[in-house]
C-alpha positions, 0 to 999 in steps of 0.5 A: 915229483914228490915221493908220496904222490909218485908212490900213490900213482905207481900203486894205482897202476901196479898195486894189484901186482903186490902181495896182499899185505904190501897192498894194505901197508902201502894203502894205509901209509901213503893213501890213509897217512897212518904212521908205522905204529898205527899200521902195526897196531891195526894189522897186528904186525911189528913196526919193523914188519910194516916198514919192511913191507912198505920198502919191499912194495916200493921196490916192486912198484919202481921195478914194475914201472922200470919194466912196463913204463905205464906211469911214464906213458900216462903222464906223456899222454896227459901232457899231450892232451893239455897241450892240445887243449891249450892250442885249441883254446888259441884256435878258438880265439882266432878261428871257427869257434864251433869247430874248435869248441868240439875239439876242446870238448873232446880233449876234455872228455879224454881227461875224465 
């Protein structure tokens, strides 16, 4: 998985556990795609301070995931739902379409 996407997902799960400044720098860097210099100007801290904050936040996010595994469980569940949906599509082609369509609808609602 691309690092930017991985950090954004980890931030979705664990961002509230970070210090406020780390939350700001990660949001601006990974979600808003600002440069270190732009973040530095916006927050009134040095460019090196921004970099250090982001690196500490990344380390914390990976540590939380290692201990709690929420992202891994989420991805496993999501993959299982896609597999169920695919199997239901096969059933729909071969068997009782009304029953299978209800199964598909239920699986799709779980994605949302």
